[in-house]
C-alpha positions in Angstrom: 20.4 133.8 186.3 20.7 130.4 184.3 22.8 130.8 181.2 21.2 129.9 178.1 24.4 128.3 176.2 25.0 125.8 179.7 20.9 125.2 179.2 22.1 124.3 175.6 24.9 122.1 176.9 22.8 120.2 179.5 20.1 119.5 176.9 22.4 118.0 174.5 23.8 115.9 177.3 20.4 114.5 178.2 19.7 113.9 174.6 22.7 112.3 173.3 23.4 110.3 176.7 27.1 111.1 176.9 29.7 114.1 176.9 31.3 112.9 173.8 27.7 112.6 172.0 26.8 116.0 173.3 29.9 117.4 172.1 29.6 116.2 168.5 25.9 117.7 168.6 27.0 120.9 170.0 30.2 121.0 167.5 32.5 121.8 170.5 34.9 119.6 172.3 34.3 117.4 175.1 36.3 119.6 177.8 33.9 122.7 176.8 31.2 120.6 177.6 32.5 119.7 181.0 33.2 123.3 181.6 29.9 124.6 180.9 28.5 122.0 183.1 30.9 122.3 186.1 29.6 126.3 185.8 25.9 125.5 185.4 26.3 123.6 188.6 28.2 126.2 190.4 25.0 128.5 189.1 22.7 126.4 190.7 24.6 124.9 193.8 23.6 121.4 193.1 25.3 118.4 191.2 23.6 117.3 187.7 26.2 115.1 186.7 27.0 111.7 188.5 29.8 109.3 187.4 28.6 106.2 185.5 31.3 103.9 185.0 33.5 105.4 182.5 30.7 108.1 181.4 28.2 110.2 183.2 24.3 110.3 184.0 22.1 113.1 185.0 21.4 113.3 188.8 17.7 113.8 190.1 18.4 117.6 189.7 20.0 117.3 186.7 16.8 115.4 185.1 14.5 118.1 186.3 16.6 120.9 185.3 17.0 119.0 181.7 13.3 119.1 181.5 13.4 122.6 182.0 15.9 123.5 179.4 14.1 121.4 177.0 11.2 123.7 177.3 13.0 127.1 177.6 15.3 126.1 173.8 11.8 125.4 172.5 10.1 128.8 173.5 13.6 130.5 172.2 13.3 128.6 168.9 9.5 130.0 168.7 11.1 133.2 169.9 13.6 133.2 167.0 10.8 132.0 164.5 8.6 134.7 165.0 11.6 137.2 165.0 12.4 136.4 161.5 9.1 136.1 160.3 8.4 139.7 161.6 11.7 141.0 159.7 11.2 138.9 156.8 15.0 138.5 156.1 16.3 135.0 155.0 19.9 135.8 157.2 21.8 133.8 159.7 23.0 130.0 159.4 20.9 126.8 159.0 22.2 123.5 159.1 21.2 120.7 156.9 21.9 117.1 156.5 21.2 114.7 153.5 21.5 111.2 152.8 24.6 110.5 150.7 22.8 110.5 146.9 20.8 113.6 148.1 23.9 115.5 149.2 25.6 114.6 145.8 22.4 114.9 143.2 20.1 117.6 144.9 21.9 119.7 147.3 24.5 121.5 145.2 22.0 122.9 142.8 19.8 124.0 145.8 22.9 125.6 147.6 24.0 127.6 144.7 20.5 129.0 144.1 20.5 129.9 148.2 23.9 131.5 147.9 22.9 133.6 144.8 19.3 134.8 146.3 20.4 135.2 150.0 23.8 135.8 150.2 23.6 136.7 153.6 22.4 133.4 154.5 25.0 130.5 156.0 24.2 127.0 155.0 26.2 124.2 156.9 25.5 120.7 155.3 26.3 117.2 156.3 25.4 113.8 155.2 23.3 111.3 157.2 21.3 108.5 156.3 17.8 109.6 156.9 17.0 107.6 160.4 20.1 109.8 161.6 18.5 113.1 159.8 15.2 112.7 161.5 16.7 112.4 165.1 19.3 115.1 164.2 15.8 117.3 163.3 14.4 116.1 166.7 17.5 116.9 168.9 18.1 120.2 167.5 21.1 119.5 165.7 20.1 120.1 162.1 17.3 122.4 161.2 16.4 120.6 158.0 16.9 117.1 157.1 16.6 115.7 153.4 15.2 112.1 153.8 13.9 109.4 151.7 11.3 106.2 151.9 9.9 103.9 149.2 6.7 103.3 147.7 6.5 100.0 150.0 8.2 101.0 152.9 7.6 104.4 154.3 9.8 105.9 157.2 8.1 107.2 160.1 8.3 110.8 161.0 7.2 111.6 164.5 4.7 113.9 165.7 6.4 118.1 165.6 7.8 117.6 162.3 6.4 118.8 159.0 7.3 116.9 155.9 7.1 117.9 152.2 8.1 115.5 149.1 10.9 117.2 146.8 11.3 114.6 143.9 10.3 110.9 143.0 13.6 109.0 142.0 13.0 105.7 140.1 16.1 103.2 140.7 17.1 100.5 137.9 18.7 96.8 138.4 22.4 96.8 137.9 24.2 93.7 136.5 27.1 92.6 135.0 27.2 93.0 130.9 27.4 89.2 130.7 24.5 88.9 133.0 21.8 86.6 131.6 19.3 89.6 131.7 21.2 92.6 130.4 19.9 92.5 127.1 16.5 92.6 128.2 14.5 95.9 128.3 13.1 95.4 131.5 13.5 93.2 134.7 11.6 92.2 137.8 13.0 91.1 141.1 11.6 88.1 140.9 13.7 87.5 137.8 17.1 87.7 140.3 15.5 85.2 142.9 18.9 83.0 142.5 21.8 86.1 142.2 24.1 87.3 144.7 23.2 90.9 146.1 25.0 93.9 146.5 23.6 95.8 149.2 23.9 98.7 151.6 25.3 97.9 155.5 23.1 96.5 157.8 20.9 98.7 159.7 20.7 101.0 156.9 17.1 102.0 156.1 17.7 101.0 152.3 19.2 97.8 153.7 16.0 97.0 155.3 13.9 97.9 152.6 16.2 95.9 150.0 15.5 92.7 152.6 12.0 93.2 153.0 11.1 93.6 149.4 12.8 90.4 148.2 10.9 88.5 151.0 7.5 90.0 150.0 8.4 88.5 146.8 9.0 85.0 148.4 12.4 85.6 147.8 15.6 85.4 150.5 18.1 87.8 150.1 21.7 86.2 148.9 23.5 89.5 150.1 27.3 88.8 149.4 28.5 92.1 149.8 27.8 95.3 152.0 29.0 99.0 150.7 27.3 102.4 151.7 28.5 104.1 148.3 26.9 103.3 145.5 30.1 103.8 143.4 31.5 100.8 145.5 28.4 99.0 144.9 28.7 99.2 140.9 32.1 98.5 140.9 31.5 95.4 143.0 28.6 94.3 140.1 31.4 95.4 137.3 33.5 92.6 139.0 30.8 90.0 138.4 30.2 89.7 141.8 26.7 90.3 142.4 23.4 92.6 141.0 22.0 95.5 143.2 19.5 98.6 143.0 21.0 101.9 141.1 19.3 105.2 142.1 19.3 107.5 139.5 19.5 110.4 142.0 23.1 111.3 142.3 24.3 108.7 140.1 27.6 109.5 138.1 29.5 107.8 135.1 28.4 104.1 135.5 31.4 101.8 135.2 32.3 99.6 132.2 30.8 96.3 132.5 27.8 97.4 134.2 24.4 97.0 132.5 21.4 99.1 134.1 17.8 97.5 133.4 14.9 99.4 134.0 12.2 97.6 136.6 8.9 96.4 135.0 7.3 96.8 138.2 8.4 100.5 138.8 10.2 100.7 142.4 10.3 104.2 143.5 12.0 106.0 146.1 10.4 109.3 147.5 12.8 112.1 148.8 11.3 114.5 151.4 12.5 117.7 153.4 11.8 117.4 157.0 11.8 120.1 159.8 10.5 121.2 163.2 6.8 122.6 162.5 7.6 125.5 165.2 10.1 126.4 162.7 7.6 126.7 159.7 7.6 130.8 160.5 11.4 131.2 159.7 12.4 132.6 156.4 15.2 130.5 156.2 13.8 127.1 156.4 11.0 128.0 154.0 14.1 129.6 151.6 15.7 126.3 152.0 12.5 124.3 151.2 11.9 126.2 148.1 15.0 125.8 146.5 15.3 122.5 147.3 11.6 121.7 145.8 12.9 123.7 142.7 16.2 121.6 142.6 13.7 118.4 142.7 11.4 119.4 140.0 14.5 120.5 137.4 15.7 116.8 138.3 12.5 115.1 137.7 11.8 117.2 134.5 15.2 115.8 133.0 14.6 112.1 134.7 13.0 109.5 132.6 
């Protein structure tokens, strides 16, 4: 009889491509992954892993069993969804990821409501950029991801996933108080064609969006500084080292020395919840989505 947890370990290895990646996805140690795989090899009587340099790779038997494991685990997910739906109770554990400004500006209110309304539901959260959140849902590392895209650059969502909009975020332009445009009621990106920019780290969706957007307006970006945290970006702006796009979601106190100017040609960030379609029937998923949508409506109602 094949052990379900060992099949889950094999599936994680196939998806992540390494023992360390599987361990991180399963929230266990690398030695625990190795032990589970050794037991699974004894159960099937065949080698499932082979050395590949400093790492490992799946053997032919390992790939064959991994394909079966993925289908088995999908059926288990459907069975869990059906059982939860029949019982109708919002209980158990659910894993949620969110990009940083949503983790700060959206999740706390939703989590507080969930704790009050569904005390037997345990919600575990982590900060992940949108691309990682999508991959995490596909891999089964998280049950639901809060992601974003922009009005002119959408985030691809693969088949098998469901997406629902939570809120619309309207960013501003942040510039030093002594900037030539700081006293304007509105500004356009074209007005900043000669400025240096503070951007998100290379490879992140928002960095790619900024480069794409500026180039679409005939501006070759002069990116001087990269920072993942908006507080850091604003600190660099306050020091007179550039300008940046400043989302309103999750925005804390703005440093002295920074002036926020609305964009005349409005930029919009769309914030979505994404989950596996085969988990639609889980009351826990529906409860989290409902709490996020309520929190999103409240934020949109108080922002201008």
